[in-house]
Backbone bond lengths (Angstrom), bond angles and torsions (degrees), N, CA, C in turn:
res aa  C-N    CA-C-N  psi(-1)  N-CA   C-N-CA  omega(-1)  CA-C   N-CA-C  phi
1 M - - - 1.494 - - 1.520 110.62 -
2 F 1.318 118.26 -46.74 1.445 123.81 -176.62 1.521 109.41 -61.56
3 R 1.356 114.67 -45.17 1.480 119.05 179.70 1.516 111.79 -61.81
4 S 1.348 116.64 -39.25 1.473 120.31 178.85 1.508 111.28 -65.17
5 L 1.334 116.52 -42.82 1.487 119.06 179.95 1.538 109.95 -66.19
6 R 1.325 115.62 -42.60 1.472 119.15 -178.94 1.514 111.16 -60.98
7 D 1.336 116.82 -49.34 1.462 121.36 -176.33 1.539 111.41 -69.38
8 L 1.306 115.96 -32.86 1.477 118.63 177.36 1.506 112.41 -67.13
9 M 1.348 116.76 -31.92 1.449 121.84 -178.65 1.505 111.45 -79.03
10 F 1.330 120.71 -34.40 1.438 122.76 -170.88 1.524 115.71 -115.23
11 R 1.312 118.05 -22.81 1.468 122.29 178.29 1.519 111.15 -146.04
12 P 1.334 118.04 58.60 1.440 120.78 -170.67 1.514 113.35 -63.65
13 G 1.326 118.14 -47.49 1.453 119.57 -178.32 1.528 114.45 -62.27
14 Y 1.348 115.71 -40.15 1.462 120.35 178.41 1.539 111.33 -66.73
15 M 1.332 115.30 -38.55 1.457 120.58 -179.58 1.539 108.32 -65.55
16 I 1.332 118.64 -42.27 1.476 120.70 178.16 1.534 111.14 -62.33
17 R 1.283 116.95 -40.31 1.470 120.43 177.81 1.527 110.60 -63.41
18 D 1.315 115.45 -41.03 1.512 119.80 177.50 1.527 108.95 -61.11
19 Y 1.311 117.80 -45.71 1.474 121.51 -177.11 1.505 110.26 -62.32
20 I 1.330 118.43 -45.58 1.449 122.43 -177.14 1.545 110.46 -68.23
21 S 1.334 114.73 -34.72 1.453 118.09 -178.17 1.548 114.14 -73.62
22 G 1.315 118.20 -5.70 1.453 119.09 175.76 1.484 117.13 130.48
23 M 1.317 117.95 2.71 1.503 121.46 -176.98 1.532 110.48 -96.68
24 Q 1.332 118.19 41.79 1.455 121.34 -177.54 1.543 112.18 -61.33
25 S 1.313 117.49 -36.17 1.450 119.72 -176.07 1.516 112.87 -70.42
26 A 1.321 117.23 -16.35 1.478 120.20 -177.75 1.513 112.37 -84.31
27 Y 1.308 118.21 -11.86 1.454 121.27 -173.80 1.522 111.56 -128.33
28 F 1.332 115.33 156.45 1.467 121.36 177.35 1.514 109.26 -71.00
29 P 1.348 117.24 136.53 1.460 121.72 -177.32 1.546 111.42 -52.31
30 P 1.326 117.84 133.57 1.483 120.97 -173.14 1.543 114.34 -62.95
31 F 1.333 117.52 -43.32 1.453 119.46 -175.47 1.535 111.45 -74.00
32 K 1.343 115.79 -36.48 1.480 118.50 175.82 1.529 109.85 -63.10
33 M 1.320 117.40 -41.56 1.453 121.09 177.06 1.493 110.37 -64.80
34 F 1.327 118.42 -37.95 1.457 122.98 -178.99 1.532 110.30 -57.73
35 F 1.346 116.87 -51.08 1.455 121.20 -177.24 1.553 111.32 -67.43
36 L 1.313 116.48 -37.98 1.480 121.18 178.11 1.525 109.33 -61.68
37 L 1.309 116.52 -47.49 1.458 120.40 -178.49 1.512 112.88 -69.19
38 A 1.350 115.12 -32.20 1.465 119.18 176.77 1.515 110.50 -65.43
39 A 1.359 116.38 -41.59 1.464 119.73 178.45 1.552 110.82 -67.00
40 L 1.337 115.82 -41.49 1.469 119.92 179.65 1.519 110.32 -65.16
41 S 1.313 115.91 -39.92 1.484 119.74 179.87 1.497 110.74 -63.51
42 L 1.345 117.39 -39.10 1.448 122.44 178.94 1.546 111.51 -63.57
43 V 1.319 114.14 -43.61 1.482 119.48 179.26 1.509 110.64 -64.85
44 V 1.345 117.41 -43.47 1.445 120.38 -178.94 1.524 112.22 -65.53
45 A 1.356 116.28 -38.97 1.439 121.33 -175.82 1.535 112.50 -73.61
46 H 1.343 117.22 -35.75 1.476 121.80 -172.25 1.520 114.57 -117.30
47 G 1.291 117.95 -6.92 1.435 120.68 -179.61 1.516 112.75 62.30
48 F 1.317 118.22 -137.86 1.435 121.56 -175.57 1.533 111.40 -108.97
49 S 1.315 119.05 13.17 1.489 122.06 179.23 1.488 111.71 -111.11
50 L 1.345 116.57 45.27 1.457 120.71 -177.17 1.483 111.72 -64.45
51 G 1.344 117.31 -42.84 1.486 120.04 -176.01 1.506 111.59 -66.04
52 S 1.300 116.85 -48.43 1.459 119.03 -179.22 1.487 112.88 -65.27
53 D 1.314 118.68 -37.68 1.445 121.92 177.56 1.502 110.96 -62.07
54 G 1.321 115.57 -39.75 1.487 118.46 -179.87 1.491 110.89 -65.62
55 D 1.374 117.90 -40.75 1.464 121.65 179.82 1.539 109.47 -64.42
56 E 1.341 115.78 -43.25 1.436 118.95 -179.80 1.494 112.08 -62.73
57 T 1.369 117.48 -39.49 1.417 121.75 179.58 1.512 112.23 -62.53
58 K 1.385 116.49 -43.40 1.444 120.88 179.12 1.531 109.48 -61.52
59 T 1.328 116.00 -43.01 1.459 120.31 179.57 1.511 112.31 -61.17
60 D 1.320 114.52 -43.42 1.505 119.01 179.78 1.511 110.36 -63.18
61 V 1.306 117.02 -41.42 1.484 120.53 -178.23 1.556 109.60 -65.12
62 N 1.325 115.96 -43.65 1.479 118.93 177.89 1.519 110.89 -61.54
63 E 1.332 117.82 -44.61 1.428 120.47 -179.96 1.506 112.31 -62.40
64 K 1.327 117.26 -38.71 1.442 120.88 179.18 1.529 111.65 -66.66
65 M 1.336 115.50 -39.90 1.476 119.45 -179.54 1.563 108.92 -64.96
66 E 1.359 116.49 -41.03 1.446 118.52 178.30 1.516 111.29 -65.42
67 A 1.343 117.05 -38.11 1.468 120.19 -179.89 1.529 109.83 -66.27
68 V 1.317 117.57 -35.53 1.442 121.08 179.80 1.532 110.02 -66.94
69 K 1.337 116.88 -43.89 1.470 121.24 178.47 1.518 110.83 -62.25
70 Q 1.351 117.52 -43.81 1.448 119.68 179.20 1.533 112.19 -63.17
71 E 1.345 114.56 -38.16 1.456 118.35 178.62 1.516 110.93 -67.25
72 M 1.327 118.03 -39.51 1.445 122.03 179.11 1.518 111.65 -65.06
73 K 1.345 117.19 -37.45 1.453 121.66 177.03 1.538 110.75 -64.69
74 Q 1.357 114.31 -39.18 1.448 119.13 179.27 1.529 110.65 -66.00
75 V 1.307 115.56 -41.87 1.445 120.70 177.61 1.547 111.27 -62.05
76 K 1.319 115.33 -38.18 1.490 119.60 178.35 1.531 110.76 -61.45
77 Q 1.335 117.92 -37.69 1.447 120.72 179.29 1.492 111.34 -71.55
78 E 1.324 115.21 -35.68 1.500 118.37 -175.27 1.494 113.17 -79.05
79 V 1.325 115.48 -36.24 1.490 119.71 -175.44 1.513 108.47 -84.96
80 S 1.338 116.40 101.71 1.487 121.82 178.28 1.535 110.08 -147.92
81 D 1.332 116.25 34.65 1.450 120.52 -176.42 1.528 111.74 -91.57
82 E 1.307 114.91 146.71 1.432 119.88 176.46 1.522 111.96 -94.81
83 I 1.312 114.44 132.00 1.471 120.26 -179.53 1.498 108.65 -106.74
84 S 1.312 117.05 125.04 1.494 121.14 -178.54 1.516 108.59 -96.67
85 L 1.316 114.73 131.40 1.462 122.02 178.09 1.533 106.43 -134.99
86 G 1.358 114.82 102.18 1.460 120.13 -174.84 1.507 108.62 68.50
87 N 1.310 117.09 -124.86 1.476 123.14 177.74 1.507 113.28 -97.57
88 K 1.343 116.25 4.77 1.476 121.13 -179.27 1.504 110.60 -106.60
89 S 1.270 116.62 153.36 1.444 120.82 172.63 1.509 108.50 -131.42
90 F 1.291 115.26 141.70 1.464 122.29 -178.31 1.519 109.88 -118.22
91 Q 1.278 115.52 136.67 1.462 120.18 176.27 1.506 109.04 -91.36
92 V 1.342 116.78 122.57 1.468 120.87 -178.55 1.514 107.52 -94.94
93 T 1.285 115.91 118.10 1.459 121.66 176.10 1.470 109.34 -131.06
94 M 1.340 117.07 155.75 1.421 122.44 175.44 1.477 110.73 -118.04
95 D 1.299 118.64 123.51 1.461 122.90 -176.01 1.521 109.00 -100.22
96 T 1.314 114.36 98.67 1.451 118.71 -177.52 1.521 113.11 -72.02
97 E 1.346 114.71 -11.55 1.469 116.69 177.77 1.523 111.77 -68.74
98 N 1.361 116.62 -17.27 1.494 118.53 176.58 1.497 110.95 -65.60
99 L 1.360 115.85 -21.05 1.472 118.35 178.32 1.504 111.18 -62.73
100 D 1.375 115.65 -21.88 1.446 119.26 -177.60 1.538 113.15 -102.80
101 S 1.360 115.62 17.83 1.447 120.09 178.69 1.485 111.34 -64.18
102 P 1.356 120.07 151.07 1.484 121.35 -177.54 1.500 113.17 -58.64
103 L 1.370 117.17 -39.06 1.448 120.47 -177.51 1.511 111.58 -64.73
104 L 1.369 116.14 -45.90 1.439 119.72 178.43 1.515 113.97 -65.16
105 N 1.354 114.71 -36.43 1.449 120.01 176.18 1.522 111.46 -61.65
106 K 1.360 115.27 -42.44 1.469 119.50 178.62 1.527 111.08 -66.55
107 G 1.320 116.48 -37.88 1.460 119.95 177.20 1.497 111.71 -64.43
108 H 1.343 115.45 -43.57 1.481 118.10 177.81 1.535 111.18 -63.81
109 G 1.343 116.63 -40.02 1.459 121.04 177.61 1.485 113.49 -63.25
110 F 1.348 116.30 -37.97 1.474 120.52 179.93 1.512 111.96 -65.07
111 F 1.349 115.45 -47.99 1.455 120.15 -178.35 1.508 111.25 -70.43
112 K 1.341 117.83 -29.11 1.448 121.18 174.17 1.538 110.52 -66.25
113 M 1.339 115.28 -41.19 1.487 120.22 177.22 1.511 110.68 -60.79
114 M 1.346 116.78 -45.34 1.466 120.55 -179.40 1.508 112.26 -65.14
115 N 1.361 116.38 -37.13 1.429 119.66 177.56 1.488 112.71 -68.23
116 T 1.352 116.73 -34.90 1.467 121.18 176.41 1.527 109.41 -66.58
117 L 1.327 116.83 -41.51 1.458 120.79 177.95 1.551 110.66 -61.48
118 R 1.338 115.88 -40.40 1.469 120.85 179.23 1.512 110.87 -62.08
119 K 1.357 117.12 -40.76 1.460 121.31 -177.05 1.520 112.66 -77.59
120 N 1.333 116.09 -43.57 1.469 119.80 -173.96 1.507 113.43 -83.33
121 N 1.343 116.84 -32.95 1.460 122.13 -179.50 1.510 111.21 -132.21
122 P 1.336 116.84 68.77 1.475 118.88 -176.21 1.504 113.81 -62.31
123 A 1.297 119.23 -30.40 1.473 120.43 179.26 1.527 110.82 -67.39
124 I 1.339 115.76 -45.95 1.466 119.71 177.88 1.548 110.94 -62.40
125 F 1.304 115.83 -42.12 1.457 119.92 179.67 1.551 110.35 -64.92
126 S 1.329 116.12 -37.65 1.460 119.51 178.44 1.535 112.46 -67.13
127 L 1.350 114.97 -36.73 1.434 118.89 177.98 1.535 111.82 -66.40
128 L 1.329 115.36 -43.21 1.460 118.78 177.85 1.524 109.92 -63.11
129 S 1.278 118.05 -41.93 1.483 119.90 177.42 1.527 110.91 -62.91
130 L 1.348 114.15 -38.70 1.488 118.74 179.01 1.516 111.42 -63.45
131 V 1.339 117.47 -38.83 1.462 119.47 179.65 1.510 110.18 -68.01
132 I 1.307 117.89 -41.01 1.483 121.39 177.69 1.517 110.69 -61.78
133 F 1.338 115.36 -43.80 1.475 120.62 -178.81 1.542 110.45 -66.99
134 S 1.348 116.47 -32.06 1.474 120.56 -174.22 1.545 111.61 -73.27
135 L 1.315 116.50 -25.47 1.490 118.01 -176.29 1.523 113.47 -59.28
136 P 1.305 118.45 -55.87 1.484 117.11 178.22 1.519 112.54 -73.61
137 L 1.358 117.42 -32.02 1.461 117.54 -178.03 1.511 112.37 -67.69
138 Y 1.345 117.65 -32.97 1.460 120.04 -179.93 1.523 109.43 -66.03
139 F 1.315 118.71 -32.27 1.459 120.85 177.90 1.534 111.47 -56.84
140 F 1.329 117.74 -35.81 1.455 122.32 -179.94 1.537 113.27 -84.03
141 F 1.367 115.89 -27.96 1.483 118.33 -172.76 1.517 112.36 -110.36
142 R 1.324 117.88 10.87 1.452 118.91 -176.74 1.542 113.01 -69.67
143 S 1.316 116.39 -20.51 1.478 121.34 175.84 1.495 109.63 -137.87
144 T 1.364 115.51 94.19 1.438 120.31 -175.55 1.548 108.84 -107.09
145 P 1.346 118.16 164.46 1.470 120.85 176.70 1.524 113.03 -57.36
146 T 1.326 116.67 -33.27 1.478 119.09 -177.02 1.507 112.92 -85.08
147 I 1.342 117.57 -36.40 1.480 122.80 179.68 1.566 107.48 -132.82
148 P 1.328 114.49 92.64 1.513 118.41 -173.44 1.542 111.45 -68.23
149 D 1.321 119.65 -27.83 1.464 121.73 -175.53 1.500 112.32 -119.05
150 L 1.350 115.89 51.16 1.437 121.32 -176.11 1.567 111.42 -68.67
151 R 1.317 115.23 127.39 1.480 119.52 178.47 1.500 108.59 -86.79
152 Y 1.379 115.52 157.94 1.443 120.36 -178.28 1.508 111.11 -63.45
153 S 1.320 118.14 -41.19 1.446 120.65 -179.52 1.552 111.35 -62.95
154 E 1.300 116.90 -34.95 1.469 119.99 176.19 1.547 108.70 -69.37
155 F 1.291 117.89 -38.14 1.456 122.06 179.16 1.527 111.32 -63.66
156 I 1.324 115.55 -40.42 1.472 119.78 175.41 1.522 111.36 -57.82
157 V 1.323 115.11 -46.36 1.485 120.76 176.62 1.525 111.43 -56.74
158 A 1.359 115.50 -42.42 1.441 120.43 -179.55 1.546 110.44 -63.14
159 L 1.356 115.61 -40.72 1.471 117.89 -179.34 1.538 111.03 -72.55
160 V 1.309 117.25 -34.11 1.489 119.68 176.15 1.518 110.97 -60.88
161 Y 1.349 115.78 -45.85 1.462 120.09 177.67 1.552 109.88 -63.67
162 T 1.316 117.48 -38.80 1.458 121.46 175.92 1.513 111.24 -61.41
163 S 1.318 115.71 -41.76 1.470 120.52 176.74 1.535 110.21 -63.94
164 N 1.311 116.69 -39.09 1.487 121.62 178.12 1.522 110.15 -60.54
165 M 1.338 113.84 -44.35 1.480 117.98 179.91 1.539 110.84 -62.72
166 Y 1.344 116.19 -41.56 1.437 119.78 178.53 1.543 110.88 -63.11
167 S 1.337 116.47 -38.91 1.475 120.70 179.17 1.506 111.39 -65.28
168 I 1.321 118.27 -38.04 1.469 122.61 179.48 1.533 110.10 -60.05
169 Y 1.330 116.29 -49.53 1.448 119.04 179.72 1.544 112.67 -67.99
170 S 1.300 116.28 -35.75 1.453 120.51 178.49 1.526 111.83 -65.84
171 I 1.336 115.48 -43.98 1.464 119.81 -179.91 1.529 109.39 -63.78
172 A 1.334 115.96 -42.83 1.486 119.12 177.79 1.499 110.56 -63.28
173 G 1.342 118.30 -36.74 1.444 121.05 178.87 1.515 111.47 -66.91
174 N 1.350 118.03 -39.35 1.446 121.43 177.33 1.511 113.41 -67.10
175 L 1.334 115.27 -40.61 1.463 119.91 -178.55 1.538 110.90 -67.84
176 L 1.351 115.63 -39.30 1.441 119.82 -178.39 1.537 112.03 -92.86
177 N 1.287 116.67 -2.13 1.466 122.99 -176.67 1.525 110.00 52.83
178 S 1.321 113.37 49.50 1.489 121.52 -174.88 1.548 110.14 -112.52
179 S 1.274 116.93 115.06 1.456 120.62 176.91 1.523 111.07 -70.95
180 I 1.338 117.15 -28.01 1.423 120.40 -179.73 1.495 112.15 -63.78
181 L 1.316 117.48 -43.36 1.467 122.24 177.78 1.515 110.87 -61.94
182 K 1.336 117.20 -37.29 1.466 119.20 178.58 1.507 112.62 -67.61
183 V 1.340 116.44 -33.94 1.448 119.30 174.84 1.538 111.36 -70.69
184 I 1.355 114.93 -38.48 1.445 120.15 178.16 1.549 109.24 -61.89
185 A 1.327 117.70 -33.48 1.459 121.46 179.03 1.502 111.28 -57.90
186 F 1.336 117.94 -42.89 1.482 122.40 178.64 1.550 108.55 -69.15
187 L 1.303 117.76 -43.71 1.458 119.72 -178.23 1.517 112.73 -63.52
188 M 1.333 115.81 -35.55 1.465 119.94 -177.79 1.567 110.95 -68.93
189 V 1.307 117.59 -25.37 1.473 118.22 173.44 1.543 110.26 -60.47
190 F 1.321 114.18 -44.78 1.464 120.59 175.26 1.527 112.26 -59.35
191 V 1.334 114.70 -43.94 1.449 119.82 -178.35 1.525 110.49 -65.41
192 A 1.300 116.48 -42.93 1.484 121.67 -178.88 1.534 110.45 -60.27
193 L 1.332 116.45 -46.22 1.476 120.45 -178.77 1.519 112.05 -66.97
194 K 1.330 116.05 -34.93 1.481 118.71 176.63 1.515 111.47 -69.46
195 Q 1.312 118.28 -46.46 1.454 118.25 177.53 1.529 111.66 -63.61
196 F 1.276 116.82 -37.86 1.463 120.46 -176.82 1.520 111.51 -68.70
197 S 1.312 117.57 -42.64 1.454 122.18 -173.03 1.516 114.26 -88.37
198 G 1.331 116.71 -33.48 1.459 118.91 -175.81 1.527 111.31 84.22
199 Y 1.336 119.09 4.86 1.456 122.13 177.50 1.542 109.13 -75.17
200 S 1.345 114.93 164.68 1.458 120.70 175.86 1.547 108.91 -70.66
201 K 1.344 115.27 164.05 1.461 119.65 178.97 1.506 111.72 -63.54
202 R 1.323 117.10 -41.82 1.451 120.00 179.69 1.498 112.99 -63.53
203 R 1.348 115.25 -39.73 1.482 117.66 -178.51 1.527 110.13 -69.53
204 V 1.350 119.01 -40.54 1.461 120.26 178.92 1.513 110.32 -63.88
205 L 1.311 117.73 -42.11 1.460 121.56 179.04 1.565 110.96 -61.88
206 W 1.298 116.07 -41.92 1.434 121.22 179.75 1.524 110.59 -65.28
207 Y 1.322 117.42 -42.69 1.438 122.09 178.24 1.537 111.90 -63.97
208 L 1.315 115.97 -38.78 1.471 119.28 179.93 1.518 110.28 -67.41
209 M 1.342 118.33 -39.41 1.443 121.01 178.35 1.528 111.32 -62.95
210 L 1.323 115.67 -44.19 1.463 119.18 178.65 1.527 111.34 -65.80
211 T 1.330 117.20 -37.77 1.461 120.95 179.21 1.522 112.29 -64.28
212 V 1.357 116.99 -40.21 1.447 120.24 176.75 1.504 110.25 -61.52
213 L 1.326 117.89 -44.30 1.427 123.71 -178.40 1.539 109.13 -61.99
214 F 1.364 117.51 -51.26 1.441 121.34 -178.98 1.550 111.03 -62.86
215 S 1.309 117.27 -38.68 1.467 120.85 -179.91 1.507 111.01 -62.85
216 L 1.326 116.95 -40.79 1.483 118.46 177.73 1.489 111.90 -64.52
217 V 1.329 117.10 -34.93 1.448 119.97 178.62 1.544 109.63 -67.66
218 I 1.348 115.68 -41.57 1.477 119.96 179.12 1.546 110.21 -62.56
219 V 1.353 117.25 -45.62 1.442 121.76 -179.02 1.526 110.49 -61.16
220 V 1.311 117.66 -46.90 1.452 120.49 -179.86 1.542 112.21 -63.82
221 A 1.344 115.02 -39.52 1.482 118.47 177.98 1.500 110.56 -65.89
222 L 1.335 118.36 -43.53 1.480 120.97 179.34 1.528 111.97 -64.00
223 A 1.352 115.54 -40.85 1.468 119.47 -179.90 1.525 109.05 -66.72
224 A 1.322 119.19 -41.54 1.454 120.79 -179.91 1.505 111.48 -66.37
225 L 1.340 116.52 -37.10 1.455 121.83 178.06 1.530 111.25 -65.06
226 G 1.352 113.41 -44.50 1.490 118.37 178.80 1.500 111.71 -60.84
227 V 1.348 117.54 -45.38 1.452 121.47 -179.73 1.538 109.52 -65.02
228 Y 1.293 118.99 -40.94 1.472 122.30 -178.59 1.527 110.72 -65.77
229 I 1.343 116.83 -43.25 1.461 119.61 178.84 1.534 110.51 -64.35
230 A 1.355 116.66 -42.74 1.468 119.26 176.85 1.503 111.76 -62.35
231 Y 1.298 118.25 -34.53 1.458 122.81 179.71 1.496 109.70 -68.62
232 L 1.343 118.12 -45.68 1.458 122.25 -179.01 1.559 109.79 -65.44
233 T 1.318 115.85 -38.48 1.463 119.90 179.12 1.540 111.37 -64.14
234 S 1.307 115.59 -39.98 1.465 118.10 179.96 1.528 111.89 -69.04
235 K 1.355 116.35 -32.89 1.469 119.15 178.69 1.522 111.16 -74.00
236 G 1.367 115.70 -34.30 1.438 119.52 179.08 1.508 113.39 -73.06
């Protein structure tokens, strides 16, 4: 365990290459470390008041939703001006009842479910996010100078170890209340991918930017599909 933590902090990409090349017995299993660090990160971030924090968060969200609805109703009463365009005039009104349309309700329910998953099962949520992130990234790293025939399963292991390294620096940053360590956590993701792939710095940075863009498109598409399916199911 100590060797795995040390190498992840100082030579993450090289350690991942060693693990994939056959040195599995020398390092702590990636997925077991992932869940251990996820649990430790949760404890460090929220302490021992997880239940009360969750209740307070739900209350805050409900209060904000009510405040938004009240504000929209007030806007509806205030906005009643006529706009003249040529010889025509249009009455501008705001229909706050659209806020309660079935499609918007399903969308709100979908994102509420994902937020609940993120809070109650952060490790599962992180794994799902990791899989989504890995899809476009694997396209760029499937054939690297260091590993020309990288399999997807091996790449997932590499990303899990990279996530473990990020968690180590983040936990240390939270414990020491250090913003520098949190920034280093982001930078080390770049370092790990560069050491692992053997690509140039510019190429890794370019691939990461494209991956973030593609991942956002995938997330939006999946969210829209989930909301649409839920809407069709409710109508049927």
